[in-house]
C-alpha positions as CSV (number, residue, x, y, z in Angstrom):
1,M,5.9,-31.2,-1.1
2,D,3.1,-28.7,0.5
3,G,3.5,-25.4,-0.3
4,N,5.4,-25.6,-3.6
5,Q,4.3,-23.4,-6.7
6,V,4.6,-23.5,-9.8
7,W,4.3,-20.4,-12.2
8,H,5.0,-20.1,-15.9
9,V,6.9,-17.3,-18.3
10,R,6.5,-17.0,-21.9
11,D,7.1,-14.0,-23.7
12,G,8.7,-11.9,-20.9
13,E,5.0,-12.2,-18.8
14,L,3.4,-14.0,-16.6
15,L,0.5,-16.6,-17.0
16,G,-2.3,-17.2,-15.2
17,D,-3.4,-15.2,-12.4
18,R,-1.3,-12.8,-9.8
19,P,-0.2,-15.0,-6.9
20,D,-1.3,-12.1,-4.3
21,S,-3.4,-8.9,-4.2
22,W,-2.3,-6.5,-1.7
23,V,-2.6,-2.6,-0.6
24,Y,-0.2,-1.9,2.1
25,V,0.4,1.3,4.5
26,W,3.4,2.8,5.7
27,R,3.2,4.3,9.5
28,L,5.5,5.9,10.9
29,P,6.0,4.9,15.0
30,D,7.3,7.7,16.2
31,S,5.7,10.6,14.5
32,P,5.1,13.5,16.9
33,D,1.5,12.6,16.4
34,P,0.4,9.4,17.3
35,R,-2.1,9.1,15.1
36,A,-1.5,11.1,11.9
37,N,0.9,8.8,10.9
38,V,0.4,7.2,7.2
39,L,3.4,8.2,4.9
40,Y,2.6,6.0,2.6
41,V,-0.3,3.9,0.0
42,G,0.1,2.1,-2.2
43,T,-1.3,-1.6,-3.9
44,T,0.4,-4.8,-5.5
45,G,0.4,-8.2,-7.2
46,M,3.0,-9.4,-5.3
47,P,4.7,-10.4,-2.0
48,P,4.2,-7.5,-0.1
49,A,7.8,-7.9,2.0
50,L,9.1,-8.0,-1.5
51,R,7.2,-4.5,-2.6
52,T,8.2,-2.9,1.0
53,W,12.4,-3.4,0.3
54,L,11.6,-2.4,-3.5
55,H,10.4,1.0,-2.1
56,V,13.2,1.1,-0.1
57,H,16.5,-0.5,-2.0
58,A,15.2,0.2,-6.0
59,K,17.7,2.3,-8.2
60,D,14.2,2.9,-10.4
61,K,12.5,5.3,-8.7
62,E,9.3,4.4,-9.8
63,L,10.0,1.3,-8.3
64,G,11.5,2.8,-4.7
65,R,9.3,6.4,-4.7
66,V,8.9,5.7,-1.2
67,A,12.9,6.1,-0.4
68,K,13.2,8.7,-3.2
69,R,10.5,11.0,-1.9
70,F,10.7,11.1,1.5
71,P,15.3,9.6,1.8
72,K,14.9,9.8,5.5
73,I,13.8,5.7,5.5
74,K,16.6,4.7,4.5
75,T,18.5,6.0,7.8
76,T,16.8,7.6,10.7
77,E,13.5,7.3,10.2
78,A,11.6,4.5,11.6
79,A,8.4,2.7,9.6
80,D,5.5,-0.2,10.1
81,I,4.2,-1.8,7.2
82,Y,0.5,-2.7,7.1
83,A,-0.4,-5.4,4.4
84,F,-4.3,-6.5,3.8
85,P,-5.6,-8.8,1.1
86,V,-7.4,-7.1,-1.0
87,P,-10.7,-9.7,-1.6
88,A,-11.1,-11.1,-5.6
89,G,-12.7,-9.4,-7.6
90,L,-11.5,-5.9,-6.2
91,S,-10.3,-3.4,-7.7
92,R,-7.3,-2.5,-6.7
93,P,-6.8,1.1,-8.1
94,E,-10.1,1.8,-7.1
95,V,-9.0,0.0,-3.3
96,K,-5.8,2.2,-3.5
97,H,-7.7,5.7,-4.0
98,A,-10.5,5.2,-1.7
99,L,-8.9,4.4,0.8
100,V,-6.2,7.9,0.2
101,H,-9.3,9.5,1.0
102,A,-11.1,7.4,3.5
103,L,-7.6,7.5,5.5
104,G,-7.3,11.6,4.6
105,D,-10.5,12.1,6.1
106,A,-9.6,10.3,9.4
107,G,-7.3,12.6,9.8
108,L,-4.6,9.6,9.6
109,L,-2.4,11.1,7.2
110,A,0.9,12.1,8.4
111,P,2.1,16.1,7.4
112,E,4.9,13.5,5.4
113,Y,2.6,11.9,3.7
114,V,4.6,11.2,0.1
115,G,1.7,8.9,-1.5
116,P,-0.7,8.8,-4.0
117,P,-2.5,11.9,-3.5
118,L,-5.9,13.0,-3.1
119,E,-7.4,14.1,-6.1
120,G,-11.3,13.6,-7.8
121,V,-13.8,12.7,-5.8
122,A,-13.7,8.7,-4.5
123,R,-16.7,7.1,-5.7
124,V,-16.7,3.6,-5.6
125,S,-18.7,0.6,-5.6
126,D,-20.5,-0.9,-2.1
127,A,-17.9,-3.5,-1.9
128,V,-14.6,-1.2,-2.1
129,A,-16.4,1.4,0.3
130,S,-17.1,-1.5,3.1
131,Y,-13.9,-3.0,2.5
132,V,-11.6,0.4,2.5
133,A,-13.8,0.8,6.7
134,E,-12.8,-2.5,7.9
135,V,-8.9,-1.5,7.2
136,V,-9.3,1.9,8.0
137,T,-10.8,0.5,10.8
138,A,-7.8,-2.0,11.8
139,L,-5.6,0.7,10.8
140,A,-7.0,3.5,13.0
141,G,-7.8,1.1,16.0
């Protein structure tokens, strides 16, 4: 059958390369300011749909951090999640840090923003800066 995958867990760990690498952005489509509507930025090594579900439904406060930090997401507030594959060789934490800074600089963070804080200076490689610029352009467009 086409498309089948086999993964091996040994000693409680997944062997081999992780199947995915993503950066994802939660946006509030009903935000009073349609431009400044980014609620959260994250990265994951799992499918973004699964990570999104965990952010809303997980009882663990770290896994379910979006719902814990912004409870209206489970009741009255709509959200759209935009996921972008992170190219091989780029560090997900570096991409996330640079993207949060770039979104802040572009005025895209919502007043309700609950994602990673804007800390330090975003000094990144040219490859990360170029990739982040593409993501910001896609979100701003």
